[in-house]
N, C-alpha and C positions, 0 to 999 in steps of 0.2 A: 673136769669134764662133766660135771653134774648136768649141765644144760643139754648135753647130747641126748639125754634120755627123757626129756620133757615132751609134752604133747606137741603135735605139729602146729598148734595155734601160735607158737613162737615165731613161725616163719614170716608172717606179715610184719612184725616188728623188726626182724632181721633184715627184711627187704628195705625198710626205711633207713635202718642204720647203714646198710651197705651203700645205698644211694648217697647218704650224707658223707660217708667216708670217701667215696669216689669223687664227690664234688670237692672235698678238701684236698684230695691228691691232685686233682686237675688244677686247683688254684695255685699250687706250688710247682706245677709241671714245667714251667718255663724258667725256673731258677737256673742261672748259669753255674759253671764249675767254680770251685773255691779258688780265690787268689792266694798269693804267697803271704801277703800281709796278714797280721792278726785282725785288725779292724781297719776299715777304709770306707770311702764314700761309694755310693752305688755306681757312680760314673766309671769306676775302675773295672766294673764287670760287664760293661756293654759290649765288649769285644771278645768275651770268653765263650767257650764252647757251650752251646745251649741258648745263647742270645743270637738267634738266627731268624731268617725269613720264615713265615710271613709276618710275625709279630715283633721280632727283635727282642729287646729286653722287656719283660712283662712281669710285673709283680704288683697286681692291683691291691692285694691285701697287706702289702708292706711287710711281708714275712722275712725279708732280707735286710730290713732297716737295722743298722748297727750290728750286723752279723759278724761273727768271728770265723776262724778257720773251721772249727768243729761244727758250727751251725751250717755252713755251706756244705761240708762233707755229708752231713746227715741228710739235708734236703736232697742232694744229688743222689745219694744212696737210695732213699725212699722213692724218688721219682723213677729211677731206672727199674727198681724191682716192681713197682706198681705198673709201669709201662709194659714190662715183660708179661706179667700176669694178665693184663688187659688184652694184649695181643693174642695170647692163647685162648682167652675167653671169647673174644670176638670171632676168632677162627672156628672155635668149637660151635658157636651159634650157627654159623653159615654151613658148616659141614653136616651137623645133625639135622638141620632144617632142610637140607638137600636130600635127606633120606639115607645118609651114610652113617652106619652105626657099627660097633664092634660085633663080630659074629658070636654065636653061642648064647649061653644063658648067664644072667647076673647072679643067680643063686641056685641052690639045690632043688628048689621048688619048680624050676623049669621056666622062670620068667626070662624072656629074651631081652636083650638090651634095647631093641627097638620098640618094646611094649611100653616103655616109660616116656613121659613127656619130654619136650625139648626146652632148653633154657630154664627159667625159674620154675616151670611146671614139673621139672624133674625133682624139685625139692618140696613143692607144695601143691596140694590138690589130689584128685582121685587117681592120677597116674604117676604119683611121686614114688621115688625109690623107697625101700624100707628104711625105717629109722636107723637100724643097725648099719645099713650101707652108707648112709650119710655120715654116721659117726666114723666109719673107716676112712672115708674121704678126708674128713677133718684131721684125723690122726696122721694120715699120710702127708697132708700138707704141713702139719706141724713138724714132722720128721724132716721134710725138705727144708723148712725154714730154719731149723736148729742145727742140721748136720750137713746140708749140701749147699744151699744158697747163702754162703757166708764167705767173708774175705779172711783167709788164713794168713796172718803175717809171716813174712820170711819165705814165702813160696814163689816169689817173683811176679806177683800181680802188679800191673802197671798203673792202674787208675781205679777210681771209685766204680764199683759195679763189676770189676774184673774178678770172676769167681772160678778161674781156672785152677788155682791152688796147686799148680805144679803137676797136675795129672791129666789135663785136657787142654787141647790147643786148637784144633780145626784149622791149622795153617796160619794162625794170627801172627806168629813171629816172622812169617815170610813177607808181610806187608811193610812198605815204607811208612814213615811217620805221617805223611800227607794222606795216604790211603786209610791209615788207622783213624785219623781225625774225621775223615769223611764218613767212614762206617759208623763211628760213634755218634756223629751228628744225625745220620740217617736213623739209627736206632732210637735216639731221643725223639725225633719227629714222629716216627711210626708209633712209639709208645704213647706219646701225647694224643695222637689221633685216635688210637685204640681206647684210651681211657674215656674220651668223649664219646666214642662209638659204642662201647659196651654200656655206658650210662644211658645213652639214647635208646638202645635196644631194651634195657630193663624197664625204662619208662613206657615204651611202646607195647611191651608185653602186658602191662596193666591196662593200657588204653585199647588194645585189640587192633584189628585191621590187618593190612598187608603192606609190606615194604619191598621195594625193588631189591633184587638179588637174594635178600633174606627170605622172603615169602610170607605166608600167613603167620600172624603172631598169636 
């Protein structure tokens, strides 16, 4: 975690790397679920969950060429996780730019949550959160990645991206199989849209101007 404590000048580079990573994630966002066979042709995946309107089967970079079971599972796992993070990020942009912030102060010095910038401005610039606060955010994300957002074997998880791990449900087991497939497909599409959406917001933050619903950038 040495880079946590470097000067804020690292943030422009991080911005570029984040955009590149988001582009890579969106490129594989339309990969369908893994088939039962170890290796097979791409035609076998055109009817799988994830190959759905409006684009159908979409793999412009050929990342699924000659893919095996493990490759498909990994792509689906990454897609779902990136989609969930992107949905939270996009929602956070809309909420904070609407003037809704946590109450109280972010530190003992008395700085309120709404005194810091929205979006990327919260990490870089004159209204950015303190470096120590940014480090705490990264550490918390690392904790979630290593201890919470994981698939624990033997806990009854049903599919890739199922992180219930035997202790959280929200009524999932009450749905029939058709409803479960529908909800998983909706999550995939929402996640894909959110990945493109948050990438667009990050770009417009650098360009400036104003966007419908989101407001001034």
